[in-house]
FIFIMI-79551 format. One record per atom (N, C-alpha, C): residue in one letter; atom name; x, y, z. Coordinates in Angstrom, 1 decimal, m for minus. Layout:
% FIFIMI-79551
["a" "CA" [X Y Z]]
...
//
This chain:
% FIFIMI-79551
["m" "N" [24.5 m49.8 m70.5]]
["m" "CA" [24.8 m48.4 m70.8]]
["m" "C" [26.3 m48.3 m71.0]]
["p" "N" [26.7 m47.5 m72.0]]
["p" "CA" [28.2 m47.4 m72.2]]
["p" "C" [28.9 m46.7 m71.0]]
["t" "N" [30.1 m47.0 m70.9]]
["t" "CA" [31.0 m46.4 m69.8]]
["t" "C" [31.2 m45.0 m70.2]]
["r" "N" [31.1 m44.1 m69.2]]
["r" "CA" [31.4 m42.7 m69.4]]
["r" "C" [32.8 m42.4 m69.2]]
["l" "N" [33.4 m41.7 m70.2]]
["l" "CA" [34.8 m41.3 m70.1]]
["l" "C" [35.0 m40.1 m69.2]]
["p" "N" [36.1 m40.0 m68.6]]
["p" "CA" [36.4 m38.8 m67.7]]
["p" "C" [36.5 m37.5 m68.6]]
["w" "N" [36.1 m36.4 m68.0]]
["w" "CA" [36.2 m35.1 m68.7]]
["w" "C" [37.3 m34.3 m68.1]]
["l" "N" [38.1 m33.7 m69.0]]
["l" "CA" [39.2 m32.8 m68.5]]
["l" "C" [38.7 m31.4 m68.6]]
["r" "N" [38.9 m30.6 m67.6]]
["r" "CA" [38.5 m29.2 m67.6]]
["r" "C" [39.4 m28.4 m68.6]]
["t" "N" [38.8 m27.6 m69.4]]
["t" "CA" [39.6 m26.8 m70.3]]
["t" "C" [39.1 m25.4 m70.2]]
["p" "N" [39.9 m24.4 m70.7]]
["p" "CA" [39.4 m23.0 m70.6]]
["p" "C" [38.1 m22.8 m71.4]]
["s" "N" [37.9 m23.5 m72.5]]
["s" "CA" [36.7 m23.3 m73.3]]
["s" "C" [35.5 m24.1 m72.8]]
["s" "N" [35.6 m24.9 m71.8]]
["s" "CA" [34.5 m25.7 m71.4]]
["s" "C" [33.6 m25.0 m70.3]]
["a" "N" [34.1 m23.9 m69.7]]
["a" "CA" [33.3 m23.3 m68.6]]
["a" "C" [31.9 m22.9 m69.1]]
["h" "N" [31.8 m22.4 m70.3]]
["h" "CA" [30.5 m21.9 m70.8]]
["h" "C" [29.5 m23.0 m71.0]]
["l" "N" [29.9 m24.3 m71.0]]
["l" "CA" [29.0 m25.4 m71.2]]
["l" "C" [28.4 m25.9 m69.9]]
["r" "N" [29.0 m25.6 m68.8]]
["r" "CA" [28.5 m26.1 m67.5]]
["r" "C" [27.3 m25.4 m67.2]]
["g" "N" [26.3 m26.1 m66.6]]
["g" "CA" [25.1 m25.4 m66.1]]
["g" "C" [24.1 m24.9 m67.2]]
["r" "N" [24.2 m25.5 m68.4]]
["r" "CA" [23.3 m25.1 m69.5]]
["r" "C" [21.9 m25.5 m69.1]]
["k" "N" [20.9 m24.7 m69.6]]
["k" "CA" [19.5 m25.0 m69.4]]
["k" "C" [19.1 m26.3 m70.1]]
["k" "N" [18.2 m27.0 m69.4]]
["k" "CA" [17.6 m28.2 m70.0]]
["k" "C" [16.2 m27.9 m70.5]]
["r" "N" [15.5 m26.9 m69.9]]
["r" "CA" [14.2 m26.5 m70.3]]
["r" "C" [14.1 m25.0 m70.3]]
["d" "N" [13.1 m24.5 m71.0]]
["d" "CA" [12.9 m23.1 m71.2]]
["d" "C" [14.0 m22.5 m71.9]]
["t" "N" [14.5 m23.2 m72.9]]
["t" "CA" [15.6 m22.7 m73.8]]
["t" "C" [15.0 m21.7 m74.7]]
["a" "N" [15.8 m20.9 m75.3]]
["a" "CA" [15.3 m19.8 m76.3]]
["a" "C" [14.5 m20.5 m77.4]]
["p" "N" [15.0 m21.5 m78.1]]
["p" "CA" [14.1 m22.1 m79.1]]
["p" "C" [12.8 m22.6 m78.6]]
["e" "N" [12.7 m23.2 m77.4]]
["e" "CA" [11.5 m23.7 m76.8]]
["e" "C" [10.5 m22.5 m76.6]]
["l" "N" [11.1 m21.4 m76.0]]
["l" "CA" [10.3 m20.2 m75.8]]
["l" "C" [9.7 m19.6 m77.0]]
["v" "N" [10.5 m19.6 m78.1]]
["v" "CA" [10.0 m19.1 m79.4]]
["v" "C" [8.8 m20.0 m79.9]]
["l" "N" [9.0 m21.3 m79.8]]
["l" "CA" [7.9 m22.2 m80.2]]
["l" "C" [6.6 m22.0 m79.4]]
["r" "N" [6.8 m21.9 m78.1]]
["r" "CA" [5.7 m21.7 m77.2]]
["r" "C" [4.9 m20.4 m77.5]]
["r" "N" [5.7 m19.4 m77.8]]
["r" "CA" [5.1 m18.1 m78.1]]
["r" "C" [4.2 m18.2 m79.4]]
["e" "N" [4.8 m18.9 m80.4]]
["e" "CA" [4.1 m19.1 m81.7]]
["e" "C" [2.8 m19.9 m81.5]]
["l" "N" [2.9 m21.0 m80.7]]
["l" "CA" [1.8 m21.8 m80.5]]
["l" "C" [0.7 m21.1 m79.7]]
["r" "N" [1.1 m20.2 m78.8]]
["r" "CA" [0.0 m19.4 m78.1]]
["r" "C" [m0.7 m18.5 m79.1]]
["k" "N" [0.1 m17.9 m80.1]]
["k" "CA" [m0.5 m17.0 m81.1]]
["k" "C" [m1.6 m17.8 m81.9]]
["l" "N" [m1.4 m19.1 m82.1]]
["l" "CA" [m2.3 m20.0 m82.8]]
["l" "C" [m3.4 m20.5 m81.9]]
["g" "N" [m3.3 m20.2 m80.6]]
["g" "CA" [m4.4 m20.7 m79.7]]
["g" "C" [m4.2 m22.2 m79.3]]
["v" "N" [m3.0 m22.7 m79.5]]
["v" "CA" [m2.8 m24.1 m79.2]]
["v" "C" [m2.3 m24.2 m77.7]]
["g" "N" [m3.0 m25.0 m76.9]]
["g" "CA" [m2.7 m25.2 m75.6]]
["g" "C" [m1.7 m26.4 m75.5]]
["y" "N" [m0.8 m26.4 m74.5]]
["y" "CA" [0.2 m27.4 m74.3]]
["y" "C" [0.7 m27.4 m72.9]]
["r" "N" [1.3 m28.5 m72.6]]
["r" "CA" [2.0 m28.7 m71.2]]
["r" "C" [3.5 m28.7 m71.5]]
["v" "N" [4.2 m28.1 m70.5]]
["v" "CA" [5.6 m28.0 m70.6]]
["v" "C" [6.3 m29.1 m69.8]]
["a" "N" [7.4 m29.6 m70.4]]
["a" "CA" [8.2 m30.7 m69.7]]
["a" "C" [7.2 m31.8 m69.2]]
["f" "N" [6.4 m32.3 m70.1]]
["f" "CA" [5.4 m33.3 m69.8]]
["f" "C" [6.1 m34.7 m69.7]]
["a" "N" [6.0 m35.3 m68.6]]
["a" "CA" [6.7 m36.6 m68.4]]
["a" "C" [5.8 m37.8 m68.7]]
["l" "N" [6.2 m38.7 m69.5]]
["l" "CA" [5.5 m39.9 m69.8]]
["l" "C" [5.8 m40.9 m68.7]]
["d" "N" [7.1 m40.9 m68.3]]
["d" "CA" [7.5 m41.7 m67.1]]
["d" "C" [8.8 m41.1 m66.6]]
["s" "N" [9.4 m41.7 m65.6]]
["s" "CA" [10.6 m41.1 m65.0]]
["s" "C" [11.8 m40.9 m65.9]]
["r" "N" [11.8 m41.6 m67.1]]
["r" "CA" [13.0 m41.5 m67.9]]
["r" "C" [12.7 m40.7 m69.2]]
["s" "N" [11.5 m40.2 m69.4]]
["s" "CA" [11.3 m39.5 m70.7]]
["s" "C" [10.2 m38.4 m70.5]]
["s" "N" [10.6 m37.2 m70.8]]
["s" "CA" [9.7 m36.1 m70.8]]
["s" "C" [9.9 m35.3 m72.1]]
["a" "N" [8.8 m34.9 m72.7]]
["a" "CA" [8.8 m34.1 m73.9]]
["a" "C" [8.9 m32.6 m73.5]]
["d" "N" [9.5 m31.8 m74.4]]
["d" "CA" [9.6 m30.4 m74.1]]
["d" "C" [8.2 m29.8 m74.0]]
["l" "N" [7.3 m30.2 m74.9]]
["l" "CA" [5.9 m29.8 m74.9]]
["l" "C" [5.1 m31.0 m75.2]]
["a" "N" [3.9 m31.0 m74.7]]
["a" "CA" [2.9 m32.1 m75.0]]
["a" "C" [1.5 m31.5 m75.2]]
["i" "N" [0.9 m31.9 m76.2]]
["i" "CA" [m0.5 m31.6 m76.4]]
["i" "C" [m1.3 m32.8 m76.0]]
["v" "N" [m1.7 m32.9 m74.8]]
["v" "CA" [m2.2 m34.1 m74.1]]
["v" "C" [m3.4 m34.6 m74.9]]
["g" "N" [m4.4 m33.8 m75.2]]
["g" "CA" [m5.6 m34.2 m75.8]]
["g" "C" [m5.4 m34.9 m77.2]]
["a" "N" [m4.3 m34.5 m77.8]]
["a" "CA" [m4.0 m35.1 m79.1]]
["a" "C" [m3.0 m36.2 m79.0]]
["r" "N" [m2.5 m36.4 m77.8]]
["r" "CA" [m1.4 m37.3 m77.6]]
["r" "C" [m0.2 m37.0 m78.5]]
["l" "N" [0.2 m35.8 m78.5]]
["l" "CA" [1.3 m35.3 m79.3]]
["l" "C" [2.4 m34.8 m78.5]]
["a" "N" [3.6 m35.4 m78.6]]
["a" "CA" [4.8 m35.0 m77.9]]
["a" "C" [5.7 m34.2 m78.8]]
["v" "N" [6.3 m33.1 m78.3]]
["v" "CA" [7.1 m32.2 m79.2]]
["v" "C" [8.5 m32.1 m78.5]]
["y" "N" [9.5 m32.3 m79.2]]
["y" "CA" [10.9 m32.1 m78.7]]
["y" "C" [11.5 m31.0 m79.5]]
["v" "N" [12.3 m30.1 m78.9]]
["v" "CA" [13.0 m29.1 m79.5]]
["v" "C" [14.5 m29.5 m79.3]]
["d" "N" [15.1 m29.9 m80.4]]
["d" "CA" [16.5 m30.4 m80.3]]
["d" "C" [17.5 m29.4 m80.7]]
["g" "N" [18.5 m29.2 m79.8]]
["g" "CA" [19.6 m28.2 m80.1]]
["g" "C" [20.5 m28.9 m81.2]]
["c" "N" [20.9 m28.1 m82.1]]
["c" "CA" [21.8 m28.6 m83.2]]
["c" "C" [23.1 m29.2 m82.7]]
["f" "N" [23.7 m28.5 m81.7]]
["f" "CA" [24.9 m29.0 m81.2]]
["f" "C" [24.7 m30.3 m80.4]]
["w" "N" [23.8 m30.3 m79.4]]
["w" "CA" [23.7 m31.4 m78.5]]
["w" "C" [23.1 m32.7 m79.1]]
["h" "N" [22.2 m32.5 m80.1]]
["h" "CA" [21.6 m33.7 m80.7]]
["h" "C" [22.1 m34.1 m82.1]]
["g" "N" [23.1 m33.3 m82.6]]
["g" "CA" [23.7 m33.8 m83.8]]
["g" "C" [22.9 m33.5 m85.1]]
["c" "N" [22.5 m32.2 m85.2]]
["c" "CA" [21.8 m31.8 m86.4]]
["c" "C" [22.6 m32.2 m87.7]]
["p" "N" [22.0 m32.8 m88.7]]
["p" "CA" [22.7 m33.2 m89.9]]
["p" "C" [23.4 m32.0 m90.6]]
["e" "N" [22.7 m30.8 m90.5]]
["e" "CA" [23.3 m29.7 m91.2]]
["e" "C" [24.2 m28.9 m90.3]]
["h" "N" [24.0 m28.7 m89.0]]
["h" "CA" [24.8 m27.8 m88.2]]
["h" "C" [25.5 m28.5 m87.0]]
["g" "N" [25.3 m29.8 m86.8]]
["g" "CA" [25.9 m30.5 m85.7]]
["g" "C" [27.4 m30.8 m86.1]]
["r" "N" [28.2 m31.1 m85.1]]
["r" "CA" [29.6 m31.3 m85.4]]
["r" "C" [29.8 m32.7 m85.8]]
["s" "N" [30.5 m32.9 m86.9]]
["s" "CA" [30.7 m34.3 m87.4]]
["s" "C" [32.0 m34.9 m86.7]]
["e" "N" [32.9 m34.0 m86.2]]
["e" "CA" [34.1 m34.4 m85.7]]
["e" "C" [34.5 m33.5 m84.5]]
["m" "N" [34.9 m34.1 m83.4]]
["m" "CA" [35.4 m33.4 m82.3]]
["m" "C" [36.9 m33.4 m82.2]]
["n" "N" [37.5 m32.4 m81.6]]
["n" "CA" [38.9 m32.4 m81.3]]
["n" "C" [39.2 m31.9 m79.9]]
["g" "N" [40.4 m32.0 m79.5]]
["g" "CA" [40.8 m31.6 m78.2]]
["g" "C" [40.9 m32.7 m77.2]]
["p" "N" [41.2 m32.4 m76.0]]
["p" "CA" [41.4 m33.5 m75.0]]
["p" "C" [40.2 m34.3 m74.6]]
["n" "N" [39.0 m33.7 m74.9]]
["n" "CA" [37.8 m34.4 m74.6]]
["n" "C" [37.1 m35.0 m75.8]]
["a" "N" [37.7 m35.1 m76.9]]
["a" "CA" [37.1 m35.5 m78.2]]
["a" "C" [36.4 m36.8 m78.0]]
["s" "N" [37.0 m37.8 m77.4]]
["s" "CA" [36.4 m39.1 m77.3]]
["s" "C" [35.2 m39.1 m76.4]]
["a" "N" [35.3 m38.3 m75.3]]
["a" "CA" [34.1 m38.1 m74.4]]
["a" "C" [33.0 m37.4 m75.1]]
["w" "N" [33.2 m36.4 m75.9]]
["w" "CA" [32.2 m35.7 m76.6]]
["w" "C" [31.5 m36.7 m77.6]]
["t" "N" [32.3 m37.4 m78.3]]
["t" "CA" [31.8 m38.4 m79.3]]
["t" "C" [30.8 m39.4 m78.6]]
["a" "N" [31.3 m39.9 m77.4]]
["a" "CA" [30.5 m40.8 m76.7]]
["a" "C" [29.2 m40.2 m76.2]]
["k" "N" [29.3 m38.9 m75.7]]
["k" "CA" [28.1 m38.2 m75.2]]
["k" "C" [27.1 m38.0 m76.3]]
["f" "N" [27.5 m37.6 m77.5]]
["f" "CA" [26.6 m37.4 m78.6]]
["f" "C" [25.9 m38.7 m79.0]]
["t" "N" [26.7 m39.8 m79.0]]
["t" "CA" [26.1 m41.1 m79.3]]
["t" "C" [25.0 m41.5 m78.3]]
["r" "N" [25.3 m41.2 m77.0]]
["r" "CA" [24.3 m41.5 m76.0]]
["r" "C" [23.1 m40.6 m76.2]]
["n" "N" [23.3 m39.4 m76.5]]
["n" "CA" [22.2 m38.4 m76.8]]
["n" "C" [21.3 m39.0 m77.9]]
["r" "N" [21.9 m39.4 m79.0]]
["r" "CA" [21.1 m39.9 m80.1]]
["r" "C" [20.3 m41.2 m79.7]]
["e" "N" [21.0 m42.1 m79.0]]
["e" "CA" [20.4 m43.3 m78.5]]
["e" "C" [19.2 m43.0 m77.6]]
["r" "N" [19.4 m42.0 m76.7]]
["r" "CA" [18.3 m41.7 m75.8]]
["r" "C" [17.1 m41.1 m76.5]]
["d" "N" [17.4 m40.3 m77.6]]
["d" "CA" [16.4 m39.7 m78.4]]
["d" "C" [15.5 m40.8 m79.1]]
["e" "N" [16.2 m41.8 m79.6]]
["e" "CA" [15.6 m42.9 m80.3]]
["e" "C" [14.7 m43.7 m79.3]]
["r" "N" [15.2 m43.9 m78.1]]
["r" "CA" [14.5 m44.7 m77.1]]
["r" "C" [13.2 m43.9 m76.7]]
["a" "N" [13.4 m42.6 m76.6]]
["a" "CA" [12.2 m41.8 m76.2]]
["a" "C" [11.1 m41.8 m77.2]]
["v" "N" [11.5 m41.7 m78.5]]
["v" "CA" [10.5 m41.8 m79.6]]
["v" "C" [9.8 m43.1 m79.6]]
["r" "N" [10.5 m44.2 m79.4]]
["r" "CA" [9.9 m45.5 m79.4]]
["r" "C" [8.9 m45.6 m78.2]]
["l" "N" [9.4 m45.1 m77.0]]
["l" "CA" [8.5 m45.2 m75.8]]
["l" "C" [7.2 m44.5 m76.0]]
["w" "N" [7.3 m43.2 m76.5]]
["w" "CA" [6.1 m42.5 m76.7]]
["w" "C" [5.2 m43.1 m77.8]]
["r" "N" [5.7 m43.6 m78.9]]
["r" "CA" [4.9 m44.2 m79.9]]
["r" "C" [4.3 m45.5 m79.5]]
["d" "N" [5.1 m46.3 m78.7]]
["d" "CA" [4.5 m47.5 m78.1]]
["d" "C" [3.3 m47.3 m77.3]]
["r" "N" [3.2 m46.1 m76.7]]
["r" "CA" [2.1 m45.8 m75.8]]
["r" "C" [1.0 m45.0 m76.6]]
["g" "N" [1.1 m44.9 m77.9]]
["g" "CA" [0.0 m44.3 m78.7]]
["g" "C" [0.2 m42.8 m78.9]]
["w" "N" [1.3 m42.3 m78.7]]
["w" "CA" [1.6 m40.8 m78.9]]
["w" "C" [2.3 m40.7 m80.3]]
["e" "N" [2.1 m39.5 m80.9]]
["e" "CA" [2.9 m39.1 m82.0]]
["e" "C" [4.0 m38.2 m81.5]]
["v" "N" [5.1 m38.3 m82.1]]
["v" "CA" [6.3 m37.4 m81.7]]
["v" "C" [6.7 m36.6 m82.9]]
["i" "N" [6.9 m35.3 m82.6]]
["i" "CA" [7.5 m34.3 m83.5]]
["i" "C" [8.8 m33.8 m82.9]]
["r" "N" [9.8 m33.9 m83.7]]
["r" "CA" [11.1 m33.4 m83.3]]
["r" "C" [11.5 m32.2 m84.2]]
["l" "N" [11.7 m31.1 m83.6]]
["l" "CA" [12.1 m29.9 m84.3]]
["l" "C" [13.5 m29.5 m84.0]]
["w" "N" [14.3 m29.2 m85.0]]
["w" "CA" [15.6 m28.7 m84.8]]
["w" "C" [15.6 m27.2 m84.4]]
["e" "N" [16.5 m26.8 m83.6]]
["e" "CA" [16.8 m25.4 m83.2]]
["e" "C" [16.9 m24.6 m84.5]]
["c" "N" [17.6 m25.0 m85.5]]
["c" "CA" [17.8 m24.2 m86.7]]
["c" "C" [16.4 m24.1 m87.5]]
["e" "N" [15.5 m25.0 m87.4]]
["e" "CA" [14.2 m24.9 m88.1]]
["e" "C" [13.4 m23.8 m87.4]]
["l" "N" [13.5 m23.7 m86.1]]
["l" "CA" [12.8 m22.7 m85.4]]
["l" "C" [13.4 m21.3 m85.6]]
["a" "N" [14.7 m21.3 m85.8]]
["a" "CA" [15.4 m20.0 m86.0]]
["a" "C" [15.0 m19.5 m87.4]]
["e" "N" [14.8 m20.4 m88.4]]
["e" "CA" [14.5 m20.1 m89.7]]
["e" "C" [13.0 m19.6 m89.9]]
["d" "N" [12.1 m20.4 m89.3]]
["d" "CA" [10.7 m20.0 m89.4]]
["d" "C" [9.9 m20.7 m88.3]]
["a" "N" [9.9 m20.0 m87.2]]
["a" "CA" [9.2 m20.5 m86.0]]
["a" "C" [7.7 m20.7 m86.3]]
["g" "N" [7.1 m19.7 m87.0]]
["g" "CA" [5.7 m19.8 m87.3]]
["g" "C" [5.3 m21.1 m88.1]]
["l" "N" [6.2 m21.4 m89.1]]
["l" "CA" [5.9 m22.7 m89.8]]
["l" "C" [6.0 m23.9 m88.9]]
["c" "N" [7.0 m23.9 m88.0]]
["c" "CA" [7.1 m25.0 m87.1]]
["c" "C" [5.9 m25.1 m86.2]]
["a" "N" [5.4 m24.0 m85.7]]
["a" "CA" [4.2 m24.0 m84.8]]
["a" "C" [3.0 m24.5 m85.6]]
["r" "N" [2.9 m24.0 m86.9]]
["r" "CA" [1.7 m24.5 m87.7]]
["r" "C" [1.8 m26.0 m87.9]]
["r" "N" [3.0 m26.5 m88.1]]
["r" "CA" [3.2 m28.0 m88.3]]
["r" "C" [2.7 m28.7 m87.0]]
["v" "N" [3.0 m28.2 m85.8]]
["v" "CA" [2.5 m28.8 m84.6]]
["v" "C" [1.0 m28.7 m84.5]]
["a" "N" [0.5 m27.5 m84.8]]
["a" "CA" [m0.9 m27.3 m84.7]]
["a" "C" [m1.7 m28.2 m85.6]]
["v" "N" [m1.3 m28.3 m86.8]]
["v" "CA" [m1.9 m29.2 m87.8]]
["v" "C" [m1.9 m30.7 m87.3]]
["a" "N" [m0.7 m31.1 m86.8]]
["a" "CA" [m0.6 m32.5 m86.3]]
["a" "C" [m1.6 m32.7 m85.1]]
["a" "N" [m1.7 m31.7 m84.2]]
["a" "CA" [m2.5 m31.8 m83.1]]
["a" "C" [m4.0 m31.9 m83.5]]
["a" "N" [m4.4 m31.0 m84.4]]
["a" "CA" [m5.8 m31.0 m84.9]]
["a" "C" [m6.1 m32.3 m85.6]]
["s" "N" [m5.2 m32.8 m86.4]]
["s" "CA" [m5.4 m34.1 m87.1]]
["s" "C" [m5.6 m35.2 m86.1]]
["r" "N" [m4.7 m35.3 m85.1]]
["r" "CA" [m4.8 m36.3 m84.1]]
["r" "C" [m6.1 m36.2 m83.3]]
["r" "N" [m6.5 m35.0 m82.9]]
["r" "CA" [m7.7 m34.9 m82.2]]
["r" "C" [m8.9 m35.3 m83.0]]
["h" "N" [m8.9 m35.0 m84.3]]
["h" "CA" [m10.0 m35.4 m85.2]]
["h" "C" [m10.1 m36.9 m85.3]]
["r" "N" [m8.9 m37.6 m85.4]]
["r" "CA" [m8.9 m39.0 m85.5]]
["r" "C" [m9.5 m39.7 m84.3]]
["r" "N" [m9.2 m39.1 m83.1]]
["r" "CA" [m9.6 m39.7 m81.9]]
["r" "C" [m11.1 m39.5 m81.7]]
["v" "N" [m11.7 m38.5 m82.2]]
["v" "CA" [m13.2 m38.3 m82.1]]
["v" "C" [m13.9 m39.2 m83.0]]
["c" "N" [m13.4 m39.3 m84.2]]
["c" "CA" [m14.1 m40.1 m85.3]]
["c" "C" [m14.1 m41.6 m85.0]]
//
């Protein structure tokens, strides 16, 4: 695991401390839309001690992650370059986040699960479409398991 760089406190960093890891606004929007479609799910479903999906549809073996554009490096809205006294620490953190995301996807797939990753911006644009995408994937996976 890469060495973590020290963080310097700055006036603009206070709002980043103590951020939610679950029940974020984008997750809540997706959950509301899935309920409208009658799709049941489990929240913060852990596959093991190192990986838990934001939502899981257990019967379909479908794991859903809702990735924040800032924290996970959205190609459209993520930051391509950091500046300030913590720039190298931020760059290292985002690299670790992406590596962790890739490990999680491999872990779930190795155990027979499908993984859907949704960007925060996708949910903001059309949460209903994202929920339908999840619902269709779940129905398809359930159908395959029965047949």
